[in-house]
KEMARGU-291023 format. One record per residue (C-alpha): residue number from 1; x negated, y, z negated; residue in three letters. Coordinates in steps of 0.001 Angstrom, whole numbers, plus 524288, in hexadecimal, padded with zeros to 5 digits. Layout:
tordren|X|Y|Z|tinu
NUM|X|Y|Z|ALA
...
This chain:
tordren|X|Y|Z|tinu
1|B9F81|16A84|65AED|MET
2|B9E6A|16B94|64C55|ALA
3|B9ECD|17A90|64CAF|GLU
4|BAA8B|17AA6|65574|ILE
5|BB19D|17191|64C92|THR
6|BAEF4|17A20|64073|GLU
7|BB389|18645|6470E|THR
8|BBFF1|18020|64B8E|MET
9|BC24E|17B52|63DC7|GLY
10|BC12A|188DA|637A1|ASN
11|BC97A|190D8|64130|GLU
12|BD81C|18F7D|6428F|SER
13|BDD24|18C3C|64F65|SER
14|BE808|19438|655CD|PRO
15|BF132|18915|654A6|SER
16|BEF6C|188DF|645C2|GLU
17|BF25A|1977E|64478|GLU
18|BFE98|195E7|64C3B|ASN
19|C02B5|18B03|64370|ARG
20|C00C8|193DD|6375A|ASN
21|C089B|19ED7|63D21|GLU
22|C136B|195BC|640CC|ASN
23|C133C|1905D|632E9|SER
24|C1472|19E06|62CD3|GLU
25|C1F5F|1A17A|635FC|ARG
26|C2668|1953B|6327F|SER
27|C24F7|1983D|623AE|ASN
28|C28DE|1A6F4|62488|PHE
29|C3703|1AA10|620C1|ASP
30|C3C31|1B782|62435|ASN
31|C4642|1B709|61964|LYS
32|C3CE9|1B422|60E42|THR
33|C2FDC|1B965|61327|MET
34|C29CA|1C55A|6190A|ARG
35|C1BEE|1C7AE|61DC9|LYS
36|C1AA8|1D62F|61A32|SER
37|C1AE9|1DC3A|60CAC|LYS
38|C27B0|1E3DE|609FB|PRO
39|C2625|1F2B2|60A17|GLY
40|C2952|1FC1A|5FED8|LEU
41|C2E92|20746|606FA|LYS
42|C3D12|203CD|605E0|ARG
43|C3BD8|20091|5F773|LEU
44|C34A2|20D2F|5F489|ALA
45|C3EB6|21526|5FBF9|LEU
46|C49EE|20EAE|5F4DA|THR
47|C43AA|2106D|5E781|LEU
48|C40CB|21EA5|5EAA9|THR
49|C4F2E|22126|5ED41|VAL
50|C52DA|219D3|5E0DD|PHE
51|C4964|22151|5D81C|PHE
52|C4DB5|22E1A|5DE36|SER
53|C5B86|22A9A|5DA42|PHE
54|C56FE|227A7|5CC62|LEU
55|C4FD6|2349E|5CB98|LEU
56|C5C9B|23B78|5CF0D|GLY
57|C6427|2351B|5C3ED|LEU
58|C5F68|23ECE|5B967|PRO
59|C63F4|24A04|5C1F1|TRP
60|C7128|24359|5C374|LEU
61|C725C|24118|5B4DC|LEU
62|C6E73|24F38|5B261|LYS
63|C78F3|253E9|5BBA6|SER
64|C839C|24C9E|5B426|ILE
65|C7E2D|24FB5|5A69C|GLU
66|C87F9|254F6|59CAB|ILE
67|C8321|260F6|59559|TYR
68|C86A5|2611B|58705|ARG
69|C8323|26C77|57E6F|SER
70|C7F21|26782|570F4|PRO
71|C89C8|26986|566DA|LEU
72|C8751|26A38|55817|PRO
73|C8F57|25E40|554AD|PHE
74|C8A3E|25DAD|546B4|ARG
75|C8DEC|26BC2|543FC|ASP
76|C9B72|26979|549B4|ILE
77|C9D9F|25D81|5413B|ASP
78|C9872|264BE|53564|SER
79|CA1F8|26FF4|53788|LEU
80|CAD8A|266D7|539B6|SER
81|CAA61|25EC6|52DAE|ASN
82|CA884|26AF8|52558|ALA
83|CB5A3|27087|5297E|ILE
84|CBCCA|26397|527A8|ASP
85|CB6BB|25FD1|51AAB|SER
86|CB616|26CFE|513D8|ASN
87|CC1DA|2761D|51376|PRO
88|CBEEA|28383|518E0|PHE
89|CC07F|28C65|50D0E|LEU
90|CBD8B|29A9B|50A74|PHE
91|CB853|2A089|4FDDF|PRO
92|CC26A|2A9E7|4F849|CYS
93|CC1D1|2B355|4ECE4|LYS
94|CCD8C|2B66A|4E457|PHE
95|CCF05|2C0A8|4D9F3|HIS
96|CDA2D|2C1B6|4D032|ALA
97|CDC18|2CE7B|4C8A9|VAL
98|CE508|2CF29|4BCC2|PHE
99|CE8BD|2DCE0|4B88E|VAL
100|CEF01|2E0D0|4AB6A|ASN
101|CEE6E|2D336|4A55A|PHE
102|CEC35|2D2E4|496B5|GLU
103|CE98C|2C63A|48F5B|HIS
104|CE6B5|2C2BB|4816B|SER
105|CDAF2|2BA90|48542|THR
106|CCE51|2C0CE|48A22|PRO
107|CCF23|2C66E|497DB|ILE
108|CC310|2BEFC|49C98|LYS
109|CC932|2B20B|49900|GLN
110|CD5EA|2B5BA|49FCC|ASN
111|CCEB6|2B95B|4AC4F|ALA
112|CC812|2AC24|4ACB1|GLU
113|CD4EF|2A555|4A9B0|GLN
114|CDC07|2AC91|4B48A|LEU
115|CD12D|2A969|4BE2F|GLY
116|CD1F7|29B0E|4BAB3|PHE
117|CE0D4|29AE4|4BBF6|LEU
118|CE0A9|2A195|4C92F|VAL
119|CD639|2984D|4CE58|SER
120|CDDAB|28C65|4C96E|SER
121|CEA52|29086|4D004|HIS
122|CE2FB|2938C|4DC8A|MET
123|CDD5C|285D0|4DCDC|LEU
124|CEAEF|28002|4DB3E|GLN
125|CF0A0|28874|4E607|LEU
126|CE52A|28619|4EF3A|ALA
127|CE7AB|2776F|4EF43|ASP
128|CF480|2795B|4F662|GLY
129|CF02B|28528|4FE48|ASN
130|CE373|28079|50433|SER
131|CE21C|2811D|512E7|PHE
132|CD81E|2850D|51CE8|CYS
133|CD17B|291D4|5194F|GLY
134|CD54A|29317|50B0B|THR
135|CCCBB|2964C|4FF71|CYS
136|CD0F7|28A91|4F750|GLU
137|CC6B5|28860|4ECBC|SER
138|CBC98|291B0|4F26E|LYS
139|CC0B5|29DEC|4EB1C|TYR
140|CBCF3|2A643|4DF82|THR
141|CC667|2AC6A|4D5F0|VAL
142|CC376|2B86E|4CDCF|SER
143|CCC6E|2BEB3|4C3AB|VAL
144|CCCE6|2CC9E|4BE76|SER
145|CD4A1|2D101|4B282|LEU
146|CD7E7|2DF7A|4B1FD|ASP
147|CDE24|2E32A|4A503|SER
148|CDEA8|2EED8|49C4B|GLY
149|CD2C0|2E9FC|494FA|ASN
150|CCA29|2E941|4A11E|GLY
151|CC713|2DFF8|4AC1C|CYS
152|CC18A|2D242|4AB93|VAL
153|CBE0D|2C9F0|4B751|GLU
154|CBC81|2BB6A|4B903|TYR
155|CB54B|2B869|4C58B|GLU
156|CB24C|2ABA7|4CC50|ASP
157|CA6D2|2ACB3|4D5C5|ALA
158|CA9C6|2BB24|4D81C|ASP
159|CA112|2C54C|4D1F1|ARG
160|CA38F|2D3D0|4D081|GLY
161|CAF01|2DB4C|4CAE6|ARG
162|CBB1D|2D773|4D29D|ALA
163|CC51E|2E0F2|4CD36|TRP
164|CC4CC|2EF36|4C997|ARG
165|CC9B3|2F010|4BBB9|CYS
166|CD604|2F830|4BA3F|GLY
167|CD834|2F972|4C8E4|ALA
168|CE70F|2F80B|4C765|LEU
169|CE8D3|2FF0D|4BA89|SER
170|CEF55|30AEB|4C096|GLU
171|CF630|30463|4CBE3|PHE
172|D0512|30448|4CB43|LYS
173|D0B6C|2F807|4D06F|PHE
174|D18B5|2F7C6|4D6E4|ASP
175|D1F9C|2EEFC|4E094|GLU
176|D1F8F|2F7D4|4EC88|THR
177|D1906|2F407|4F937|VAL
178|D1205|3010A|4F9A5|LYS
179|D0BDA|2FE5A|4EC8E|ASN
180|D077A|2F0F7|4F160|ASP
181|D005D|2F73F|4FCBE|GLU
182|CF9BF|300F5|4F3AF|VAL
183|CF5BB|2F67E|4E9ED|LEU
184|CF0B9|2EDE0|4F4F0|ASP
185|CE77B|2F85D|4F9E8|GLU
186|CE38D|2FC00|4EC08|TYR
187|CDFE2|2EDF4|4E8C7|LEU
188|CD83C|2ED3D|4F566|GLU
189|CD013|2F8B5|4F0D6|SER
190|CCDC6|2F1F1|4E3C1|VAL
191|CCAFD|2E3D2|4E796|VAL
192|CC8E6|2E4BE|4F645|GLY
193|CBA89|2E7F6|4F4E8|ARG
194|CB7DB|2DA2A|4F026|ARG
195|CB9C4|2D4AB|4FDB1|GLY
196|CC101|2C815|50088|ARG
197|CC65B|2C595|4F2DA|VAL
198|CD4B7|2C25F|4F0DD|TYR
199|CD9F5|2C9B7|4E527|THR
200|CE6B3|2C87D|4DDAC|VAL
201|CE97C|2D346|4D3C6|VAL
202|CF34C|2CFCB|4C919|VAL
203|CF8F0|2DB71|4C1CF|VAL
204|D0064|2D943|4B53E|ASN
205|D0AF7|2E3AF|4B604|ALA
206|D14B0|2E848|4ABF8|GLY
207|D218C|2E285|4A7C2|GLU
208|D2C33|2E0FD|4B1E5|GLY
209|D2312|2E0A6|4BD86|TYR
210|D2605|2D4BD|4C5CB|ARG
211|D1AE5|2CCE0|4CB6A|VAL
212|D171A|2D177|4D8FD|ARG
213|D0C46|2CBC2|4E168|ALA
214|D06E4|2D2CA|4ED4F|VAL
215|CFC46|2CE9F|4F6C4|VAL
216|CF54A|2DA18|4FD11|GLY
217|CEFF3|2DC43|50AA2|LYS
218|CE200|2D9FF|50669|HIS
219|CDCBC|2CF0A|4FDCE|ARG
220|CE3D3|2D1C2|4F125|HIS
221|CF113|2D03A|4EAD7|ALA
222|CF772|2D49A|4DE44|TRP
223|D018F|2CF81|4D4C3|ILE
224|D08A8|2D904|4CBF1|VAL
225|D11F4|2D4FF|4C113|GLY
226|D1399|2D0AF|4B329|ARG
227|D0CFF|2C3A3|4B084|PHE
228|D0DDF|2BAC4|4A4BF|SER
229|D07B4|2ADCB|4A8D5|GLU
230|CF99A|2AE14|4AD14|VAL
231|CFA17|2A0BB|4B3B0|ASP
232|D0541|2A484|4BCCC|MET
233|CFE45|2B11C|4C008|LEU
234|CF1C3|2A9AD|4C36B|ALA
235|CF9C8|2A08F|4CC05|GLU
236|CFF9D|2AC2F|4D33C|LYS
237|CF211|2B1F3|4D59A|VAL
238|CECD1|2A4C8|4DA3A|ALA
239|CF851|2A344|4E388|GLU
240|CF5A0|2B084|4E9A8|MET
241|CE760|2ACCC|4EB72|PHE
242|CE9D3|29F66|4F15D|VAL
243|CF6D8|2A096|4F84D|LYS
244|CF5AB|2AE78|4FD86|ILE
245|CE77A|2B2AF|4FEBC|PHE
246|CE2AB|2A520|502A4|VAL
247|CEEAC|29EA5|50875|GLY
248|CF41A|2AA62|50FB8|GLY
249|D0138|2AAD6|50883|ALA
250|D066C|29F8A|5107A|LYS
251|D12B8|298CC|50C35|GLU
252|D124A|28B2A|50695|GLU
253|D127F|280E2|5114B|GLY
254|D0E0E|28A4A|51BD9|ALA
255|D03EF|285ED|525A6|MET
256|CF66C|28948|520C0|GLN
257|CECA2|28C09|52B50|GLY
258|CF296|282AA|53529|GLU
259|CF55E|28C7C|53FDA|PHE
260|CEC0D|2973E|54397|MET
261|CF0F6|2A0CE|54DF4|PRO
262|CE33F|2A2EB|5534D|VAL
263|CDE7F|29CEE|55FF6|GLY
264|CD330|29388|560ED|ALA
265|CCADA|29EA0|5662F|ASP
266|CCE46|2A740|55A76|GLY
267|CD742|2B01B|56254|LYS
268|CE58A|2B427|56154|ILE
269|CED79|2BB3B|56B99|VAL
270|CF908|2C2D9|56619|LEU
271|D02A0|2C471|57138|SER
272|D0D88|2CE60|56EBC|PHE
273|D18DD|2CDAB|57841|ASN
274|D24C8|2D663|579EC|LEU
275|D2F60|2CE90|580EB|LEU
276|D3B32|2D4AD|58769|ASN
277|D453C|2C9E5|58905|ALA
278|D4D1C|2D131|5936B|ASP
279|D47A9|2DE1D|598AC|PRO
280|D54D2|2E0EC|59F06|ARG
281|D59E6|2E478|59180|ASP
282|D4E44|2EBC4|58BBC|TRP
283|D3FB1|2ECA8|58DBA|ILE
284|D36C5|2EE0B|581F7|TYR
285|D288D|2F220|5819A|ASP
286|D1EF5|2F4CB|57694|TRP
287|D12A8|2FC69|57372|ASP
288|D0A44|2F0E2|56F97|PHE
289|CFD57|2F821|56FFC|LYS
290|D0113|30090|56463|GLU
291|D053E|2F4A4|55C9B|VAL
292|CF8AD|2EDB2|56018|ASP
293|CF04B|2F8E9|55B45|GLU
294|CF7B2|2FC07|54EC4|LYS
295|CFD79|2EF16|54A46|VAL
296|CF5D8|2E3EB|5503B|LEU
297|CE7FA|2E93C|54FD3|SER
298|CE6A3|2E8AE|540D8|PRO
299|CEC01|2DADE|540BE|THR
300|CE2E9|2D639|54B75|LEU
301|CD770|2DC60|54467|GLU
302|CDB27|2D570|537D4|ALA
303|CDC48|2C851|53EC9|LEU
304|CCFAA|2CA8F|54667|GLY
305|CC73A|2C0D6|53EB9|PRO
306|CD194|2B636|53FEE|ILE
307|CD439|2B733|54E83|ALA
308|CD10B|2BF0A|55A8B|ASN
309|CDE6B|2C4D2|55D81|ILE
310|CE2A1|2CB62|56A0F|SER
311|CEFBC|2D1D5|56CCE|VAL
312|CF7F6|2D2CE|57914|GLU
313|D05AE|2D79C|57C0B|SER
314|D0F70|2D745|58718|GLN
315|D1D94|2DAA0|58A57|VAL
316|D25A6|2D066|5916E|LEU
317|D3307|2D0F8|597CA|TYR
318|D3DB3|2C70B|59AD7|HIS
319|D3A12|2BE73|58F40|THR
320|D4657|2B7E7|589EA|PRO
321|D4577|2AE83|57E89|LYS
322|D4846|29FFC|57FC3|SER
323|D517C|29E60|5743C|SER
324|D5FAA|2A2BC|5735D|TYR
325|D6630|2AB81|56966|SER
326|D743B|2AD3D|564EA|TYR
327|D7C28|2B8E9|5609F|TRP
328|D7EE5|2BA54|55217|ASP
329|D8A70|2C2FB|54F1F|VAL
330|D86B5|2C580|540ED|GLU
331|D7937|2CAE7|543AC|VAL
332|D7D23|2D006|5511D|GLU
333|D70FA|2CA5E|55756|SER
334|D6C61|2BF4E|55FBB|HIS
335|D6668|2B4F3|55705|ILE
336|D5B74|2AB4C|5597E|PHE
337|D57A6|2A232|54E72|SER
338|D4ADB|29C18|54A51|THR
339|D4EFD|28F8A|55143|LYS
340|D4E0A|296EC|55E26|ASP
341|D402E|29BCF|55BD5|LEU
342|D3962|2905E|562BE|PRO
343|D40F6|29418|56F03|PHE
344|D3FDD|2A2D9|56DD8|PHE
345|D32F6|2A45A|57503|VAL
346|D350E|2A31F|583A5|ASN
347|D283C|29DF7|588E3|SER
348|D2D50|29E35|596E2|ASN
349|D3071|2ACBE|596CD|GLU
350|D272B|2B212|58C7F|TRP
351|D1A29|2B327|59394|HIS
352|D11EE|2B647|587B4|LEU
353|D04F2|2AF70|58A29|ASP
354|CFF90|2B848|594BA|THR
355|CF32C|2BD8D|58E79|SER
356|CE59D|2B9F8|59326|ILE
357|CE0D9|2BB98|58526|ALA
358|CE980|2B047|58117|ALA
359|CE15E|2A667|588A9|GLY
360|CD84C|29C46|58322|GLY
361|CDAC0|29743|57575|ARG
362|CDFBA|2A411|56FB3|SER
363|CEC16|2A3B1|5679E|LYS
364|CF79C|2ABC0|56C92|ILE
365|D01C3|2B10B|56322|LEU
366|D0DC0|2B69F|569C9|GLN
367|D158A|2C1A7|56380|PHE
368|D2218|2C4B3|56AC0|VAL
369|D2BC6|2CFE8|56990|VAL
370|D3846|2CAFD|56FF0|TYR
371|D424A|2D4CA|574E3|ILE
372|D4F0B|2CD62|57718|PRO
373|D5846|2D035|58255|SER
374|D6512|2D77E|580CA|ALA
375|D6C75|2CA94|580DE|ASN
376|D6572|2C654|5745F|GLU
377|D63AC|2D325|56D44|CYS
378|D62B6|2D455|561CD|PRO
379|D5BBE|2C756|55FF8|LEU
380|D58DD|2C2FC|55212|ARG
381|D523A|2B75A|54BAB|LEU
382|D59CE|2AF6E|541C5|GLN
383|D51D0|2A8C7|53729|LEU
384|D549B|29AE7|53258|PRO
385|D5B89|2A052|5264D|ASN
386|D6524|2A785|52F0B|GLY
387|D5F9F|2B51E|52CDF|GLU
388|D5B1E|2BE2C|537B4|ILE
389|D4C69|2C011|53892|SER
390|D47C9|2CD73|53442|MET
391|D3C43|2CD70|53D9E|THR
392|D438D|2C6BE|548CE|ASN
393|D36F9|2BF7D|54BCA|ALA
394|D3110|2B1ED|54B0E|PHE
395|D23F2|2AB52|54D0F|ILE
396|D2009|29F31|55481|SER
397|D1451|29837|54E6D|PRO
398|D084D|297D4|55733|THR
399|D0F4A|2A08B|5611C|TRP
400|D12BB|2ADC8|55B3D|GLY
401|D1EAB|2B5AB|5576A|GLY
402|D2AC1|2BC07|55D3D|VAL
403|D31FC|2C863|5591B|VAL
404|D3F74|2CB18|55EC2|VAL
405|D417C|2D9C3|5608F|LEU
406|D4F79|2DDF2|562EE|ASN
407|D5121|2EAF9|569F6|PRO
408|D58F1|2F4D6|561EC|PRO
409|D6747|2F60E|565B7|ASN
410|D658C|2EAF0|56F3F|CYS
411|D7425|2E821|56F64|LEU
412|D7717|2F5F0|573DA|GLY
413|D6C5E|2F600|57E19|ASN
414|D6FF7|2E8C2|583BF|ALA
415|D7940|2EEAC|58DC2|ASN
416|D6F7E|2F8A3|592E3|SER
417|D6E57|2F91F|5A1BB|MET
418|D5FB9|2FBE9|5A193|HIS
419|D5591|2F4D2|59959|PRO
420|D5148|2FC34|58D58|LEU
421|D42B7|2FF32|58D1B|ARG
422|D3D4B|3008A|57F80|ARG
423|D3051|2FFB6|5786E|LYS
424|D2F2E|2F8D3|56B69|VAL
425|D2E39|30379|56115|SER
426|D227E|30458|557D5|PRO
427|D2B49|300FF|54C63|GLN
428|D3028|2F4C4|5533A|GLU
429|D2245|2F134|556D8|LEU
430|D1DEC|2F253|548C0|ASN
431|D28F6|2E981|54456|GLN
432|D2627|2DFB6|54F1A|ILE
433|D17AB|2DF00|54C22|PHE
434|D1A39|2DDA4|53DA6|GLU
435|D21A5|2D14B|54134|VAL
436|D16C5|2CD21|54A67|PHE
437|D0CE1|2CF1C|53F8A|MET
438|D14C1|2C64C|536A1|GLY
439|D1578|2BC20|5415F|GLN
440|D06CF|2BCF7|5438C|LEU
441|D04AE|2BAE7|53508|ARG
442|D0D55|2AEDD|5356B|GLN
443|D0602|2A983|5411C|LEU
444|CF98D|2AAED|53914|PHE
445|CFFF4|2A371|52DF3|GLY
446|D029D|2AEF1|524D4|LEU
447|D0F44|2B3E2|51F04|LYS
448|D171F|2BE03|5265D|SER
449|D1E2A|2C299|51A13|THR
450|D1888|2CA6A|50EDD|GLY
451|D1BE7|2C0C3|50419|PHE
452|D15F0|2B461|4FED3|TYR
453|D1D6D|2AB6F|4F5BB|LYS
454|D14F6|2A25F|4EDAF|GLY
455|D168B|29960|4E230|ALA
456|D13E9|2A42B|4D84E|SER
457|D1C03|2AED6|4DED5|GLY
458|D1CC1|2B79E|4EAB5|SER
459|D1296|2C11D|4EFA5|SER
460|D13A3|2CCE8|4F885|ILE
461|D0A2D|2CCFA|50404|LEU
462|D06A8|2DA85|508AD|LEU
463|D057F|2DC17|51762|ALA
464|CF9DC|2E207|51E2B|SER
465|CFA2B|2EBF5|5291F|GLU
466|CF192|2E2A7|530EA|ARG
467|CFB6E|2D79D|52F98|GLY
468|CF22F|2CF1A|5279E|PHE
469|CECE8|2D209|51A1B|THR
470|CDECD|2CFB8|5165B|GLU
471|CE187|2C391|50E66|TRP
472|CE9DB|2BE1A|51981|GLU
473|CDEA9|2C050|522F7|LEU
474|CD5D9|2B8FE|51987|ASP
475|CDF67|2AD97|51982|VAL
476|CDFE8|2AD65|52852|LEU
477|CD120|2AE75|52953|ALA
478|CCEFA|2A2E6|52034|ARG
479|CD927|29A5B|526D2|GLN
480|CD4BC|29D6C|534A1|HIS
481|CC65F|29BB6|53137|ALA
482|CC91F|28E43|52BAC|CYS
483|CD204|28A8D|53706|PHE
484|CC832|28F43|5412A|ASN
485|CBD0C|287A7|53AF7|LEU
486|CC526|27B51|53A7B|ARG
487|CC8E0|27CD6|548B1|GLN
488|CBAAC|27F96|54C18|CYS
489|CB612|2734D|5452D|GLY
490|CC0C2|26B1E|54B8C|THR
491|CBDD7|27056|5592F|THR
492|CAF1E|26EAB|55813|LEU
493|CB0EF|26111|5526B|GLY
494|CB9B5|25D37|55DC7|SER
495|CAFCD|2629E|56771|LEU
496|CA4D0|25B39|560D7|SER
497|CAC22|24E4A|5614F|ARG
498|CB015|25092|56F6B|LEU
499|CA23B|25390|573DE|VAL
500|C9C78|247D5|56CDE|GLN
501|CA6C8|23EA8|5724E|SER
502|CA44C|242F1|58063|LEU
503|C95A9|24252|582D2|PRO
504|C96E3|24775|590BF|ARG
505|C9EE9|25392|58D68|MET
506|C9925|26048|5925E|ILE
507|C952C|26959|5872C|ILE
508|C90A7|2769C|58BDF|LYS
509|C87B4|27FBD|5846F|ASP
510|C9311|28909|58281|GLU
511|C9A6A|27EB0|57AD4|ILE
512|C8EA6|27BDF|5724B|GLY
513|C8CE7|28A63|56FB4|LYS
514|C9B3B|28BFF|56C14|GLN
515|C9A8B|28085|562A8|VAL
516|C8E6C|285F1|55BEE|LYS
517|C9459|29389|55ABA|LEU
518|CA0E4|28D92|55571|SER
519|C996B|28643|54AE7|LEU
520|C91FB|29295|54739|GLU
521|C9EA7|29A5C|5463C|ALA
522|CA4E5|28F92|53E03|ALA
523|C9969|28F91|5348E|LYS
524|C9A06|29E66|533B9|LEU
525|CA88C|29D9C|530BB|ALA
526|CA5E8|293DD|525D3|GLN
527|C9B4F|29C87|52005|ASN
528|CA41B|2A886|52073|ASN
529|CAF1A|2A0CC|51A48|ALA
530|CA65A|29C1F|50F38|SER
531|CA326|2AA5D|50C4B|GLN
532|CB16B|2AE8F|50CAB|GLY
533|CB027|2B6DE|5190C|ILE
534|CBD5B|2B38D|51EEB|PHE
535|CBD20|2BC9A|52ACA|ASP
536|CAFBF|2B859|52F8D|ALA
537|CB327|2AA1C|52D24|SER
538|CBF80|2AA66|53575|VAL
539|CB881|2B1A3|54073|VAL
540|CAD8F|2A787|540CF|SER
541|CB70F|29C2B|53FED|SER
542|CBF1F|2A1B1|54B0D|ARG
543|CB2D1|2A2E4|55344|HIS
544|CAEC5|294F9|54FCC|ALA
545|CBBF0|28F63|553AF|ARG
546|CBC2E|29703|56075|SER
547|CAEA4|2921C|5645A|LEU
548|CB230|28426|560D6|ALA
549|CBE76|284EC|56929|GLU
550|CB6BB|28AD0|57478|ASP
551|CACEA|27FAA|573D2|ALA
552|CB74E|27517|5732C|PHE
553|CBF6D|27ABD|57E53|PHE
554|CB3F3|27E8B|586E9|HIS
555|CB757|27D2B|59568|PRO
556|CAC0D|273D1|597CC|SER
557|CB11C|26ABC|58D28|VAL
558|CBF19|26B75|591CE|MET
559|CBC07|26975|5A041|SER
560|CB202|25E64|59F06|VAL
561|CB469|2589F|591B3|SER
562|CB05D|24ABA|595C2|TYR
563|CA5FD|2477B|5A008|TYR
564|CA41D|238CA|59EB4|SER
565|C9A26|23008|5A529|PHE
566|CA511|2294A|5ACBA|GLU
567|CA8E4|23664|5B28E|HIS
568|C9AC0|23932|5B63A|CYS
569|C9958|22BBD|5BC8C|PHE
570|CA5E9|22D80|5C438|ALA
571|CA159|23AAC|5C983|VAL
572|C9379|23718|5CD73|TYR
573|C94D1|228DF|5D163|SER
574|C9A91|22BB9|5DF0D|PRO
575|C8E62|233B3|5E229|PHE
576|C833E|22BEB|5DC20|PHE
577|C8835|21DF3|5DAA1|LEU
578|C87EF|21A3F|5E940|PRO
579|C7A61|22010|5EB0A|LEU
580|C74D2|219EF|5DEC9|SER
581|C7A43|20C90|5E251|LEU
582|C7438|20D21|5EFEE|HIS
583|C66FF|2113F|5EA86|VAL
584|C66D3|206A9|5E019|ILE
585|C6B3B|1FC0A|5E98F|LEU
586|C60E2|2004B|5F37C|ALA
587|C5627|1FF4A|5E93F|VAL
588|C5AD0|1F1DD|5E4FC|VAL
589|C5B84|1ECDB|5F30C|ARG
590|C4E2A|1F255|5F67D|GLU
591|C47B7|1EC35|5EA83|ILE
592|C4E0C|1DF30|5ED85|LYS
593|C49C3|1E021|5FBD4|ARG
594|C3BB8|1E36C|5F820|TYR
595|C3B0A|1D7F1|5EEBC|LYS
596|C40BA|1CEE4|5F8E2|GLN
597|C373B|1D33F|6037A|GLU
598|C2BD9|1D212|5FA00|SER
599|C2FB6|1C406|5F73B|ARG
600|C3020|1C13B|605E3|LYS
601|C2282|1C68F|607B8|TYR
602|C1D8A|1BEB9|5FC17|ALA
603|C23A0|1B26B|601CC|ALA
604|C1D08|1B479|60F04|TRP
605|C0FE2|1B696|60886|LYS
606|C1195|1AA03|600E2|ALA
607|C1464|1A23E|60D58|VAL
608|C0885|1A822|613F2|GLY
609|BFF9E|1A3D8|608F2|LYS
610|C0499|195F7|6096E|GLN
611|C01EC|1946F|6182B|HIS
612|BF48D|19AAE|61755|ALA
613|BEFA3|18F73|60EB0|GLY
614|BE206|18E28|6086D|PRO
615|BD612|191E1|6108D|THR
616|BC9AA|188A5|611D0|SER
617|BBB9D|18D1F|6125D|ASP
């Protein structure tokens, strides 16, 4: 009985097990407990999708990356600051020659005195004549005295004999134009070998010879007359140096270097147009090819360093003018005054801009020969002073020039039944293109007349067969080189500020290459200018400005000049925002679910431990 009792005490009876199971069932809550451990399959799958999305973000960012070619911002700022702070000046050399001057004091002392006087007057004149591209204080002055006792030279930073002693001893001076041409070429053979040196030869002539100043076609001038005061003579020489050779013989108050008739790309298109107002009266034609080869080619060659010039021509019909004229009985002509000039050009009927070469940023200068109709023939221009214009022509700044050509005997041919067909004669063409050449000179800022009136007297300016003399080309080269470099610095500075202000602007390699080449050309232009090489300096400056303009107006910059982050977000958010939100929310929900199920399992395990209780041996 004792053994049976012990066994029954150690083993649980079925009724006790049932009571335990019923107790666990009564303590188990489906909402807060679970009997199995939560699996990781759903969580792993969700995290795999999430990390795959994260791995694709670099590819997405790479696809919307903005490429920016590195630009030399420091070099651009250095160039702009150098141009703004330091005036762009050229070194110039001047030489004054005094022939047949006798003084009581030693000749050497007089040469030094004359050199000092000329330099002093030049400094005074330069203060009121300084503008972009002048020599200003960067010049050297040398003086030569050629007298019966020999030659003495006073030189400032210029070594070597500058004047051939007695070169003008046998030359006879008179006041004829033919003699001026001969003397001009003779002086070129004497002083031209020295290169780019501006020379003024002063000849002390005999009694009764009035003072006469002439500026040649090359880089020299001469003054012939009887002189008594040395100071006034030195002032006259200084004025020719500063006002003519440096300043371009511009009148006082004229615009200095403000307008340059050269396009931003360094090109000019000269468009010559022959307009027949009414072909029912007469039809005019011209042989432009011959004029282009004989007249224009030398001029275009001379202006080659300053601009790349192309020429075109056309003949148009039915091109009436916009302004009205009236009949003047005294002059027996139809008159249009200078007040009518703004309305003369008929932009609706004159189809002038038809050339493909005129595209881009090239500058177009229009030159028009207008043939009036029989109802307005002869047509003449009346000047503001009431006189009739000798050239019957006018210019329009920044546009070009117009010449009115009246057919001969137009009053007698007005009643003709058939239109008169005629070609402009070579003589008429020469006269017309002489006027056009004067207009082109005015558009470049030079004088169209052959006289210059200064404070110390008037000077005669000899004309060149090429339309521009050598010293005038030097003036244009200096002014355009300075203007081009300033424009280059301004354009590159604007591009630099624009790029730095828009960090997401697209900068292609082509733009970076153009900027670097522009800076190199600008530095080359400055080096050539410092050495006094005017032609090479203006060519390099023109190239630098053209490259800077090409970089600033590059199509990629103009089409997508601002690509902000807001724009990028607005473009890509409809594609990636819904997907990314669903992925992120799924990960958050799955993590929360896994934590919640883990807590349920932990709670069930805790309840199971409590009901199991301690075990007895």
